[in-house]
C-alpha positions as a Markdown table, in Angstrom:
| # | Residue | x | y | z |
|---|---|---|---|---|
| 1 | Unk | 10.4 | 85.1 | 43.0 |
| 2 | Unk | 7.2 | 83.1 | 43.3 |
| 3 | Unk | 3.6 | 84.0 | 44.2 |
| 4 | Unk | 3.2 | 84.9 | 47.8 |
| 5 | Unk | 6.8 | 86.2 | 48.2 |
| 6 | Unk | 7.2 | 89.9 | 49.1 |
| 7 | Unk | 10.6 | 91.4 | 48.1 |
| 8 | Unk | 11.5 | 95.0 | 47.5 |
| 9 | Unk | 12.2 | 95.4 | 43.8 |
| 10 | Unk | 13.7 | 98.3 | 41.9 |
| 11 | Unk | 12.4 | 98.4 | 38.3 |
| 12 | Unk | 15.6 | 99.9 | 37.1 |
| 13 | Unk | 17.3 | 96.6 | 37.9 |
| 14 | Unk | 15.0 | 94.6 | 35.6 |
| 15 | Unk | 16.8 | 92.7 | 32.9 |
| 16 | Unk | 13.6 | 91.9 | 30.9 |
| 17 | Unk | 10.4 | 93.9 | 30.6 |
| 18 | Unk | 7.4 | 91.7 | 29.9 |
| 19 | Unk | 4.5 | 93.9 | 28.4 |
| 20 | Unk | 0.9 | 92.6 | 28.4 |
| 21 | Unk | -2.0 | 94.5 | 26.9 |
| 22 | Unk | -5.2 | 93.7 | 28.8 |
| 23 | Unk | -8.9 | 94.1 | 27.8 |
| 24 | Unk | -11.5 | 92.0 | 29.6 |
| 25 | Unk | -9.0 | 89.2 | 30.1 |
| 26 | Unk | -10.1 | 88.2 | 33.6 |
| 27 | Unk | -10.9 | 84.6 | 32.6 |
| 28 | Unk | -7.2 | 83.9 | 31.8 |
| 29 | Unk | -5.3 | 86.6 | 33.6 |
| 30 | Unk | -4.5 | 84.6 | 36.8 |
| 31 | Unk | -2.9 | 81.8 | 34.7 |
| 32 | Unk | -0.8 | 84.4 | 32.8 |
| 33 | Unk | 0.4 | 86.0 | 36.1 |
| 34 | Unk | 1.3 | 82.6 | 37.5 |
| 35 | Unk | 3.3 | 81.7 | 34.4 |
| 36 | Unk | 5.4 | 84.9 | 34.8 |
| 37 | Unk | 5.8 | 84.5 | 38.6 |
| 38 | Unk | 7.0 | 81.0 | 38.0 |
| 39 | Unk | 9.7 | 81.9 | 35.5 |
| 40 | Unk | 13.2 | 80.5 | 36.4 |
| 41 | Unk | 14.6 | 83.9 | 35.5 |
| 42 | Unk | 13.1 | 86.4 | 38.0 |
| 43 | Unk | 14.9 | 89.7 | 37.4 |
| 44 | Unk | 12.0 | 91.0 | 35.4 |
| 45 | Unk | 9.3 | 93.7 | 35.5 |
| 46 | Unk | 5.8 | 92.8 | 34.5 |
| 47 | Unk | 3.9 | 95.7 | 32.9 |
| 48 | Unk | 0.2 | 95.4 | 32.4 |
| 49 | Unk | -1.6 | 98.0 | 30.2 |
| 50 | Unk | -5.3 | 97.9 | 30.8 |
| 51 | Unk | -7.4 | 99.2 | 27.9 |
| 52 | Unk | -10.5 | 100.2 | 29.9 |
| 53 | Unk | -11.6 | 96.7 | 30.9 |
| 54 | Unk | -15.1 | 96.3 | 32.2 |
| 55 | Unk | -14.6 | 92.9 | 33.9 |
| 56 | Unk | -12.4 | 92.0 | 36.9 |
| 57 | Unk | -9.1 | 92.3 | 35.1 |
| 58 | Unk | -7.8 | 95.3 | 37.0 |
| 59 | Unk | -8.8 | 93.9 | 40.4 |
| 60 | Unk | -6.8 | 90.7 | 39.6 |
| 61 | Unk | -3.7 | 92.8 | 38.7 |
| 62 | Unk | -4.1 | 95.0 | 41.8 |
| 63 | Unk | -4.3 | 91.9 | 44.0 |
| 64 | Unk | -1.1 | 90.5 | 42.5 |
| 65 | Unk | 0.7 | 93.8 | 43.0 |
| 66 | Unk | 0.2 | 93.5 | 46.7 |
| 67 | Unk | 2.6 | 90.5 | 46.8 |
| 68 | Unk | 4.8 | 91.1 | 43.8 |
| 69 | Unk | 6.4 | 94.5 | 43.4 |
| 70 | Unk | 7.7 | 93.6 | 39.9 |
| 71 | Unk | 4.2 | 94.1 | 38.6 |
| 72 | Unk | 3.2 | 97.5 | 37.3 |
| 73 | Unk | -0.2 | 98.6 | 36.0 |
| 74 | Unk | -0.9 | 101.3 | 33.4 |
| 75 | Unk | -4.5 | 102.3 | 32.8 |
| 76 | Unk | -5.7 | 103.9 | 29.6 |
| 77 | Unk | -8.3 | 106.6 | 29.9 |
| 78 | Unk | -10.0 | 105.4 | 26.8 |
| 79 | Unk | -10.1 | 102.2 | 24.7 |
| 80 | Unk | -7.2 | 102.3 | 22.2 |
| 81 | Unk | -6.4 | 98.8 | 21.1 |
| 82 | Unk | -3.5 | 96.3 | 21.7 |
| 83 | Unk | -0.9 | 98.2 | 19.5 |
| 84 | Unk | -1.2 | 101.5 | 21.5 |
| 85 | Unk | -1.2 | 99.5 | 24.8 |
| 86 | Unk | 2.1 | 97.8 | 23.8 |
| 87 | Unk | 3.6 | 101.2 | 22.9 |
| 88 | Unk | 2.6 | 102.6 | 26.3 |
| 89 | Unk | 4.3 | 99.7 | 28.0 |
| 90 | Unk | 7.4 | 100.0 | 25.9 |
| 91 | Unk | 7.7 | 103.7 | 26.9 |
| 92 | Unk | 8.0 | 102.9 | 30.6 |
| 93 | Unk | 9.9 | 99.7 | 30.2 |
| 94 | Unk | 13.2 | 99.7 | 32.1 |
| 95 | Unk | 14.6 | 96.3 | 31.1 |
| 96 | Unk | 17.6 | 95.6 | 28.9 |
| 97 | Unk | 15.3 | 93.4 | 26.8 |
| 98 | Unk | 11.5 | 93.5 | 26.1 |
| 99 | Unk | 9.0 | 90.9 | 25.1 |
| 100 | Unk | 5.2 | 91.0 | 24.6 |
| 101 | Unk | 2.7 | 88.5 | 25.9 |
| 102 | Unk | -1.0 | 88.4 | 25.3 |
| 103 | Unk | -3.1 | 88.1 | 28.5 |
| 104 | Unk | -4.7 | 84.8 | 27.4 |
| 105 | Unk | -1.4 | 83.0 | 26.6 |
| 106 | Unk | 1.5 | 81.8 | 28.7 |
| 107 | Unk | 5.3 | 81.3 | 28.6 |
| 108 | Unk | 6.9 | 78.1 | 29.6 |
| 109 | Unk | 8.9 | 78.4 | 32.9 |
| 110 | Unk | 12.3 | 78.4 | 31.1 |
| 111 | Unk | 11.4 | 80.9 | 28.4 |
| 112 | Unk | 13.0 | 84.0 | 29.9 |
| 113 | Unk | 16.0 | 82.2 | 31.2 |
| 114 | Unk | 16.8 | 80.5 | 27.8 |
| 115 | Unk | 16.2 | 83.6 | 25.6 |
| 116 | Unk | 18.1 | 86.0 | 27.9 |
| 117 | Unk | 21.1 | 83.7 | 28.1 |
| 118 | Unk | 21.1 | 83.4 | 24.3 |
| 119 | Unk | 20.7 | 87.1 | 23.7 |
| 120 | Unk | 23.6 | 88.0 | 26.1 |
| 121 | Unk | 25.9 | 85.3 | 24.9 |
| 122 | Unk | 25.5 | 86.1 | 21.2 |
| 123 | Unk | 25.0 | 89.9 | 21.7 |
| 124 | Unk | 21.8 | 89.5 | 19.6 |
| 125 | Unk | 19.2 | 92.1 | 18.8 |
| 126 | Unk | 16.5 | 89.5 | 18.6 |
| 127 | Unk | 15.9 | 85.9 | 19.9 |
| 128 | Unk | 13.2 | 84.0 | 18.1 |
| 129 | Unk | 11.8 | 80.8 | 19.7 |
| 130 | Unk | 9.4 | 78.0 | 18.9 |
| 131 | Unk | 5.7 | 78.1 | 19.7 |
| 132 | Unk | 2.8 | 75.7 | 20.0 |
| 133 | Unk | -0.6 | 76.8 | 18.9 |
| 134 | Unk | -3.9 | 75.5 | 20.3 |
| 135 | Unk | -7.0 | 76.2 | 18.2 |
| 136 | Unk | -9.9 | 76.3 | 20.5 |
| 137 | Unk | -12.4 | 76.2 | 17.7 |
| 138 | Unk | -11.5 | 72.7 | 16.7 |
| 139 | Unk | -12.9 | 69.5 | 18.2 |
| 140 | Unk | -10.9 | 67.6 | 20.8 |
| 141 | Unk | -9.9 | 63.9 | 20.3 |
| 142 | Unk | -11.6 | 61.0 | 22.1 |
| 143 | Unk | -9.5 | 61.7 | 25.2 |
| 144 | Unk | -10.6 | 65.3 | 25.3 |
| 145 | Unk | -7.2 | 66.6 | 24.0 |
| 146 | Unk | -7.1 | 69.5 | 21.6 |
| 147 | Unk | -4.9 | 69.4 | 18.5 |
| 148 | Unk | -1.7 | 71.4 | 19.0 |
| 149 | Unk | 0.5 | 72.7 | 16.2 |
| 150 | Unk | 4.2 | 72.9 | 16.9 |
| 151 | Unk | 6.6 | 75.3 | 15.2 |
| 152 | Unk | 10.4 | 74.8 | 15.6 |
| 153 | Unk | 13.2 | 76.3 | 13.6 |
| 154 | Unk | 16.5 | 74.8 | 14.8 |
| 155 | Unk | 19.3 | 76.4 | 16.7 |
| 156 | Unk | 20.9 | 79.1 | 14.6 |
| 157 | Unk | 22.8 | 82.4 | 14.9 |
| 158 | Unk | 22.3 | 84.6 | 11.8 |
| 159 | Unk | 23.9 | 87.9 | 10.9 |
| 160 | Unk | 21.3 | 90.4 | 9.5 |
| 161 | Unk | 22.7 | 90.4 | 6.0 |
| 162 | Unk | 22.4 | 86.6 | 5.8 |
| 163 | Unk | 18.8 | 86.3 | 6.8 |
| 164 | Unk | 16.7 | 84.5 | 4.1 |
| 165 | Unk | 13.1 | 85.0 | 3.2 |
| 166 | Unk | 12.4 | 81.6 | 4.9 |
| 167 | Unk | 13.9 | 82.9 | 8.1 |
| 168 | Unk | 11.7 | 86.0 | 8.0 |
| 169 | Unk | 8.6 | 83.8 | 7.3 |
| 170 | Unk | 9.4 | 81.5 | 10.3 |
| 171 | Unk | 9.7 | 84.5 | 12.6 |
| 172 | Unk | 6.2 | 85.4 | 11.5 |
| 173 | Unk | 4.1 | 88.6 | 12.2 |
| 174 | Unk | 3.8 | 88.0 | 15.9 |
| 175 | Unk | 5.5 | 89.9 | 18.8 |
| 176 | Unk | 5.3 | 87.2 | 21.4 |
| 177 | Unk | 7.8 | 84.8 | 20.0 |
| 178 | Unk | 10.7 | 87.3 | 20.1 |
| 179 | Unk | 12.8 | 88.7 | 22.9 |
| 180 | Unk | 14.2 | 92.0 | 21.6 |
| 181 | Unk | 16.9 | 94.3 | 22.9 |
| 182 | Unk | 15.3 | 97.5 | 24.1 |
| 183 | Unk | 18.0 | 99.9 | 23.0 |
| 184 | Unk | 17.7 | 98.3 | 19.5 |
| 185 | Unk | 14.0 | 99.3 | 19.4 |
| 186 | Unk | 14.9 | 102.8 | 20.4 |
| 187 | Unk | 17.7 | 103.2 | 18.0 |
| 188 | Unk | 15.5 | 102.1 | 15.1 |
| 189 | Unk | 12.4 | 103.9 | 16.3 |
| 190 | Unk | 10.4 | 100.7 | 16.1 |
| 191 | Unk | 6.9 | 100.6 | 17.6 |
| 192 | Unk | 3.4 | 99.3 | 17.0 |
| 193 | Unk | 1.0 | 100.9 | 14.6 |
| 194 | Unk | -2.1 | 102.7 | 15.9 |
| 195 | Unk | -4.5 | 100.3 | 14.3 |
| 196 | Unk | -7.4 | 98.3 | 15.8 |
| 197 | Unk | -5.9 | 95.1 | 14.2 |
| 198 | Unk | -2.8 | 94.1 | 12.2 |
| 199 | Unk | -0.8 | 96.5 | 14.4 |
| 200 | Unk | 1.9 | 93.9 | 15.0 |
| 201 | Unk | 2.7 | 93.4 | 11.3 |
| 202 | Unk | 4.8 | 96.6 | 11.1 |
| 203 | Unk | 6.5 | 96.0 | 14.4 |
| 204 | Unk | 7.5 | 92.4 | 13.6 |
| 205 | Unk | 8.6 | 93.3 | 10.0 |
| 206 | Unk | 10.7 | 96.2 | 11.3 |
| 207 | Unk | 12.4 | 94.2 | 14.0 |
| 208 | Unk | 13.4 | 91.3 | 11.7 |
| 209 | Unk | 14.7 | 93.4 | 8.8 |
| 210 | Unk | 16.6 | 95.9 | 11.1 |
| 211 | Unk | 18.4 | 93.3 | 13.3 |
| 212 | Unk | 22.1 | 92.9 | 12.9 |
| 213 | Unk | 22.1 | 89.5 | 14.6 |
| 214 | Unk | 19.2 | 87.1 | 15.2 |
| 215 | Unk | 19.3 | 83.9 | 17.3 |
| 216 | Unk | 16.8 | 81.1 | 16.6 |
| 217 | Unk | 16.2 | 78.8 | 19.6 |
| 218 | Unk | 15.0 | 75.3 | 19.0 |
| 219 | Unk | 12.7 | 75.2 | 22.0 |
| 220 | Unk | 8.9 | 75.4 | 22.3 |
| 221 | Unk | 8.7 | 78.3 | 24.9 |
| 222 | Unk | 5.1 | 79.7 | 24.5 |
| 223 | Unk | 1.7 | 78.3 | 24.2 |
| 224 | Unk | -0.7 | 80.4 | 22.1 |
| 225 | Unk | -4.4 | 80.0 | 22.2 |
| 226 | Unk | -6.3 | 80.7 | 19.0 |
| 227 | Unk | -10.0 | 81.5 | 18.8 |
| 228 | Unk | -10.6 | 81.9 | 22.5 |
| 229 | Unk | -14.1 | 83.4 | 23.2 |
| 230 | Unk | -12.6 | 86.5 | 25.0 |
| 231 | Unk | -9.5 | 86.9 | 22.9 |
| 232 | Unk | -8.3 | 90.5 | 22.2 |
| 233 | Unk | -8.5 | 89.9 | 18.5 |
| 234 | Unk | -11.4 | 87.5 | 18.1 |
| 235 | Unk | -14.1 | 88.6 | 15.7 |
| 236 | Unk | -12.2 | 91.5 | 14.2 |
| 237 | Unk | -11.9 | 92.0 | 10.5 |
| 238 | Unk | -8.1 | 92.1 | 10.1 |
| 239 | Unk | -8.3 | 92.6 | 6.4 |
| 240 | Unk | -9.6 | 96.1 | 6.8 |
| 241 | Unk | -6.3 | 97.3 | 8.1 |
| 242 | Unk | -3.9 | 95.5 | 5.8 |
| 243 | Unk | -3.3 | 98.5 | 3.4 |
| 244 | Unk | -2.1 | 100.7 | 6.3 |
| 245 | Unk | 0.0 | 97.9 | 7.7 |
| 246 | Unk | 1.6 | 97.1 | 4.4 |
| 247 | Unk | 2.1 | 100.8 | 3.6 |
| 248 | Unk | 4.3 | 101.4 | 6.6 |
| 249 | Unk | 6.3 | 98.2 | 5.9 |
| 250 | Unk | 7.0 | 99.4 | 2.3 |
| 251 | Unk | 8.2 | 102.8 | 3.6 |
| 252 | Unk | 10.3 | 101.3 | 6.3 |
| 253 | Unk | 12.0 | 98.9 | 3.8 |
| 254 | Unk | 13.2 | 101.9 | 1.8 |
| 255 | Unk | 15.6 | 102.7 | 4.7 |
| 256 | Unk | 17.7 | 99.7 | 3.6 |
| 257 | Unk | 17.9 | 100.5 | -0.1 |
| 258 | Unk | 21.5 | 100.0 | -1.3 |
| 259 | Unk | 22.3 | 97.4 | 1.4 |
| 260 | Unk | 23.1 | 93.8 | 0.6 |
| 261 | Unk | 20.0 | 92.5 | 2.4 |
| 262 | Unk | 17.6 | 94.9 | 0.6 |
| 263 | Unk | 17.0 | 92.3 | -2.1 |
| 264 | Unk | 16.0 | 89.7 | 0.5 |
| 265 | Unk | 13.8 | 92.3 | 2.3 |
| 266 | Unk | 12.2 | 93.2 | -1.0 |
| 267 | Unk | 11.5 | 89.6 | -1.8 |
| 268 | Unk | 10.0 | 89.1 | 1.6 |
| 269 | Unk | 7.8 | 92.2 | 1.4 |
| 270 | Unk | 6.7 | 91.3 | -2.1 |
| 271 | Unk | 5.7 | 87.8 | -0.9 |
| 272 | Unk | 3.6 | 89.4 | 1.9 |
| 273 | Unk | 1.9 | 91.7 | -0.6 |
| 274 | Unk | 1.2 | 89.0 | -3.1 |
| 275 | Unk | -0.2 | 86.7 | -0.5 |
| 276 | Unk | -2.6 | 89.3 | 0.9 |
| 277 | Unk | -3.8 | 90.4 | -2.6 |
| 278 | Unk | -4.3 | 86.7 | -3.6 |
| 279 | Unk | -6.1 | 85.7 | -0.5 |
| 280 | Unk | -8.0 | 89.0 | 0.1 |
| 281 | Unk | -11.8 | 88.9 | -0.4 |
| 282 | Unk | -12.3 | 92.7 | -0.4 |
| 283 | Unk | -11.8 | 94.4 | -3.8 |
| 284 | Unk | -11.5 | 97.8 | -2.1 |
| 285 | Unk | -8.6 | 96.6 | 0.0 |
| 286 | Unk | -6.9 | 95.0 | -3.0 |
| 287 | Unk | -7.3 | 98.2 | -5.0 |
| 288 | Unk | -5.8 | 100.2 | -2.1 |
| 289 | Unk | -2.8 | 97.9 | -1.8 |
| 290 | Unk | -2.2 | 97.9 | -5.6 |
| 291 | Unk | -2.4 | 101.7 | -5.8 |
| 292 | Unk | 0.1 | 101.9 | -2.9 |
| 293 | Unk | 2.5 | 99.5 | -4.7 |
| 294 | Unk | 2.3 | 101.4 | -8.0 |
| 295 | Unk | 3.1 | 104.6 | -6.1 |
| 296 | Unk | 6.2 | 103.2 | -4.4 |
| 297 | Unk | 8.3 | 102.4 | -7.4 |
| 298 | Unk | 8.6 | 98.6 | -6.7 |
| 299 | Unk | 8.1 | 97.4 | -10.2 |
| 300 | Unk | 11.8 | 96.2 | -10.3 |
| 301 | Unk | 10.9 | 93.6 | -7.6 |
| 302 | Unk | 9.1 | 91.5 | -10.2 |
| 303 | Unk | 11.9 | 91.3 | -12.8 |
| 304 | Unk | 13.0 | 87.8 | -11.7 |
| 305 | Unk | 9.4 | 86.5 | -11.9 |
| 306 | Unk | 9.0 | 87.9 | -15.4 |
| 307 | Unk | 12.3 | 86.6 | -16.7 |
| 308 | Unk | 11.8 | 83.1 | -15.3 |
| 309 | Unk | 8.2 | 82.9 | -16.5 |
| 310 | Unk | 7.3 | 81.0 | -13.3 |
| 311 | Unk | 3.9 | 82.0 | -12.0 |
| 312 | Unk | 2.1 | 80.2 | -9.2 |
| 313 | Unk | -1.4 | 81.0 | -8.3 |
| 314 | Unk | -0.5 | 84.0 | -6.1 |
| 315 | Unk | 2.0 | 85.4 | -8.6 |
| 316 | Unk | -0.7 | 85.3 | -11.2 |
| 317 | Unk | -3.3 | 87.1 | -9.1 |
| 318 | Unk | -0.7 | 89.6 | -8.1 |
| 319 | Unk | 0.5 | 90.5 | -11.6 |
| 320 | Unk | -3.0 | 90.7 | -12.9 |
| 321 | Unk | -3.9 | 93.1 | -10.1 |
| 322 | Unk | -0.9 | 95.2 | -10.8 |
| 323 | Unk | -1.4 | 95.5 | -14.6 |
| 324 | Unk | -0.3 | 99.0 | -15.1 |
| 325 | Unk | 1.8 | 100.9 | -17.6 |
| 326 | Unk | 5.1 | 100.5 | -15.7 |
| 327 | Unk | 4.7 | 96.7 | -15.5 |
| 328 | Unk | 3.3 | 96.4 | -19.0 |
| 329 | Unk | 6.5 | 97.8 | -20.3 |
| 330 | Unk | 8.3 | 94.9 | -18.7 |
| 331 | Unk | 5.9 | 92.2 | -19.7 |
| 332 | Unk | 5.8 | 90.6 | -23.1 |
| 333 | Unk | 2.6 | 89.5 | -24.8 |
| 334 | Unk | 3.7 | 85.9 | -24.2 |
| 335 | Unk | 4.1 | 86.6 | -20.4 |
| 336 | Unk | 0.6 | 88.0 | -20.2 |
| 337 | Unk | -0.7 | 85.1 | -22.2 |
| 338 | Unk | 0.9 | 82.7 | -19.6 |
| 339 | Unk | -0.9 | 84.6 | -16.8 |
| 340 | Unk | -4.2 | 84.6 | -18.6 |
| 341 | Unk | -3.9 | 80.9 | -19.5 |
| 342 | Unk | -3.0 | 79.8 | -16.0 |
| 343 | Unk | -5.8 | 81.9 | -14.4 |
| 344 | Unk | -8.3 | 80.4 | -16.8 |
| 345 | Unk | -7.2 | 76.8 | -16.3 |
| 346 | Unk | -7.2 | 77.3 | -12.5 |
| 347 | Unk | -10.8 | 78.5 | -12.7 |
| 348 | Unk | -11.8 | 75.5 | -14.8 |
| 349 | Unk | -10.0 | 73.1 | -12.5 |
| 350 | Unk | -11.7 | 74.6 | -9.4 |
| 351 | Unk | -14.9 | 73.2 | -10.8 |
| 352 | Unk | -13.4 | 69.7 | -11.2 |
| 353 | Unk | -13.7 | 69.7 | -15.0 |
| 354 | Unk | -11.5 | 67.6 | -17.3 |
| 355 | Unk | -9.4 | 69.8 | -19.6 |
| 356 | Unk | -7.9 | 69.1 | -23.0 |
| 357 | Unk | -5.6 | 71.3 | -25.2 |
| 358 | Unk | -6.3 | 70.8 | -28.9 |
| 359 | Unk | -3.4 | 71.6 | -31.2 |
| 360 | Unk | 0.3 | 70.8 | -31.2 |
| 361 | Unk | 1.5 | 73.2 | -33.8 |
| 362 | Unk | 3.6 | 76.3 | -33.0 |
| 363 | Unk | 0.9 | 77.9 | -30.7 |
| 364 | Unk | 0.1 | 74.6 | -29.0 |
| 365 | Unk | 3.7 | 73.9 | -28.3 |
| 366 | Unk | 4.2 | 77.4 | -26.9 |
| 367 | Unk | 1.2 | 76.9 | -24.6 |
| 368 | Unk | 2.5 | 73.6 | -23.4 |
| 369 | Unk | 5.8 | 75.1 | -22.7 |
| 370 | Unk | 4.1 | 77.8 | -20.6 |
| 371 | Unk | 2.1 | 75.2 | -18.8 |
| 372 | Unk | 5.2 | 73.2 | -18.0 |
| 373 | Unk | 7.0 | 76.3 | -16.7 |
| 374 | Unk | 4.1 | 77.3 | -14.6 |
| 375 | Unk | 3.1 | 73.8 | -13.4 |
| 376 | Unk | -0.3 | 74.1 | -14.9 |
| 377 | Unk | -2.1 | 70.8 | -15.0 |
| 378 | Unk | -4.3 | 69.6 | -17.9 |
| 379 | Unk | -5.6 | 66.2 | -18.6 |
| 380 | Unk | -5.2 | 65.6 | -22.3 |
| 381 | Unk | -3.4 | 66.9 | -25.4 |
| 382 | Unk | -5.2 | 66.4 | -28.7 |
| 383 | Unk | -4.0 | 66.5 | -32.3 |
| 384 | Unk | -5.6 | 64.7 | -35.2 |
| 385 | Unk | -2.4 | 64.4 | -37.3 |
| 386 | Unk | -1.4 | 60.7 | -37.5 |
| 387 | Unk | 2.2 | 61.7 | -37.3 |
| 388 | Unk | 1.6 | 63.3 | -33.9 |
| 389 | Unk | -0.1 | 60.3 | -32.3 |
| 390 | Unk | 1.8 | 59.0 | -29.2 |
| 391 | Unk | 4.4 | 61.8 | -29.4 |
| 392 | Unk | 5.5 | 63.3 | -26.1 |
| 393 | Unk | 5.6 | 67.1 | -25.9 |
| 394 | Unk | 6.9 | 68.6 | -22.7 |
| 395 | Unk | 5.7 | 65.5 | -20.8 |
| 396 | Unk | 2.3 | 65.5 | -22.4 |
| 397 | Unk | 1.3 | 62.5 | -24.6 |
| 398 | Unk | -0.6 | 63.4 | -27.8 |
| 399 | Unk | -3.9 | 61.6 | -28.4 |
| 400 | Unk | -6.7 | 61.9 | -30.9 |
| 401 | Unk | -10.2 | 63.2 | -30.0 |
| 402 | Unk | -12.0 | 59.9 | -30.3 |
| 403 | Unk | -9.7 | 58.3 | -27.7 |
| 404 | Unk | -10.6 | 60.8 | -24.9 |
| 405 | Unk | -13.8 | 62.6 | -25.9 |
| 406 | Unk | -16.0 | 61.0 | -23.2 |
| 407 | Unk | -13.7 | 62.3 | -20.4 |
| 408 | Unk | -13.4 | 65.9 | -21.6 |
| 409 | Unk | -15.4 | 68.8 | -20.3 |
| 410 | Unk | -13.4 | 71.8 | -21.6 |
| 411 | Unk | -11.2 | 72.1 | -24.6 |
| 412 | Unk | -8.6 | 74.9 | -25.2 |
| 413 | Unk | -8.0 | 75.5 | -28.9 |
| 414 | Unk | -4.4 | 76.3 | -29.7 |
| 415 | Unk | -5.3 | 76.8 | -33.3 |
| 416 | Unk | -5.0 | 79.9 | -35.5 |
| 417 | Unk | -7.0 | 78.8 | -38.5 |
| 418 | Unk | -10.6 | 80.0 | -38.1 |
| 419 | Unk | -12.0 | 77.4 | -40.5 |
| 420 | Unk | -10.5 | 74.5 | -38.5 |
| 421 | Unk | -11.8 | 76.1 | -35.3 |
| 422 | Unk | -15.4 | 76.2 | -36.7 |
| 423 | Unk | -15.1 | 72.5 | -37.8 |
| 424 | Unk | -13.9 | 71.5 | -34.3 |
| 425 | Unk | -16.8 | 73.4 | -32.6 |
| 426 | Unk | -19.3 | 71.6 | -34.7 |
| 427 | Unk | -17.7 | 68.3 | -33.9 |
| 428 | Unk | -17.5 | 68.7 | -30.1 |
| 429 | Unk | -20.8 | 70.4 | -29.3 |
| 430 | Unk | -21.1 | 68.6 | -26.0 |
| 431 | Unk | -18.0 | 70.2 | -24.6 |
| 432 | Unk | -17.1 | 73.8 | -23.7 |
| 433 | Unk | -14.7 | 75.0 | -26.3 |
| 434 | Unk | -12.5 | 78.0 | -25.6 |
| 435 | Unk | -10.4 | 79.9 | -28.1 |
| 436 | Unk | -8.2 | 82.8 | -27.4 |
| 437 | Unk | -10.8 | 85.5 | -28.2 |
| 438 | Unk | -13.2 | 84.0 | -25.7 |
| 439 | Unk | -10.9 | 83.7 | -22.7 |
| 440 | Unk | -11.6 | 87.1 | -21.2 |
| 441 | Unk | -15.3 | 86.5 | -20.9 |
| 442 | Unk | -15.2 | 82.9 | -19.6 |
| 443 | Unk | -16.6 | 82.5 | -16.1 |
C-alpha cells in the first residue's frame, strides 16, 4: 500500500507492528511515514505514540490516517518519555512481530520484507540487521556529503546457547535494528524501563540473552541520524540513568543461572559494567553501580581476569572501583600491584612523559613480567650492572642511566635497598622518581 491509496485494513491481520514514539518530531515525521508506506511488505500496522507534542506532529499523523487505515495514533495525557511510549505501543500491537522506529529515522524499502522472511523461514525470535549512522554534528565533505558509518555483521543463524559476547555487542543497545517475535516478548515479560533515558538498554539486553534463535542479516536496512537538533534524546544526560538500567540487567540475567549460556551472559554484562564505570565521569554514578554489583554476588565473574593477570585500562579501573572484602580475598598482593602499576603508568603516559624502570633484580623482573602481561608500555629499562647491559628481559633491552638520561621524565624504582634508592635520587634530581611507597600519592 502506498501513500494516497485507501484500503480497508483490519489490524488483527497485521504481520508486523511498527511502533514509533513521537515528541515534537514534525520536522522529520513526513519522511518517516513515507518510508513505512513505501515498504515492499505492506501487511503491517503503524502505531504512533505521541508524548504530548507541542508542534504539528499530531496533525501530520491525523492527515496520514485519512488515507492509510494501517496507521494508529495513541496520545499520552502527560509527557512520559520514549520508553513508556514504546510500552504503550507494544500493549496494543496486533502483529506477529514487532519493531521500533524513531520518528526521525527511516527504514529502507526492503527492511520489513527481508526481516520478516528470515524470521519466518528460520522460526527466529530475533532478526538483527545492519545499520548506517549519519552524525549530523560532523562537517560534510567538499561535495556536501556527510560521513556515514556502516555496520554489517554477516549472514548467520545462531542458537541462543551459542551466542558470543561479540554477537551481543554487535546487536547493540538499540531497539530499532531488531525485528522481534511478539509472543516471545510476552512470554519473557520484556519491555522498556520507565526511565527518561537509557530505557532501551534493559529491553535490548533482555531480548538478546533470552532468544533461543537469532538471525543476523548482512544488509543495511535502516538509516539512523545522530545529533539531530530535534532528536528525542538530544541533550539528555544518559549517564544519570545507567545505575537503574544496569540494575535491571543484572537482575534479569539471574534468570539464566545454571544454563550453559549464563557464562557468556555474565561476561557480556560484566563488559558493559566495566565500560560504564571506566568511561563514567560522575563519581556518584560509579559508586551506585559498584554498590549494586557488590550486592549482587557477582565476584565470581572476575575469576578469569584475576587468574590470567591480564588487565586493560577498563579492567584496571573496574577492579579498583570494586576493591571490597569479597574481591580482596581473591586478589593476591601481586595482582593489586599490577593494577596499581598499570594505572600509574597510564597516568604518566597520558601526559606524554618518557618512562624508565630502574632495577632488573627480582622485583624489577616481576614488574616487567606484569608489564608484559598487561601490555604496559615503558620506554627504557635501566640497570647499572655491567653484566646486565644489553640483556633482553621480557622484550625490554637493559641500558645504563648515562645512555638514556636526557630522554627520561619519570623513573620507577624497582629496588628494595633504601640506601641505593637515596643514591639514585641524588643522582637523577632532574627527573621525577617514584618508588613503591610514593605511588598512592602521585598525581
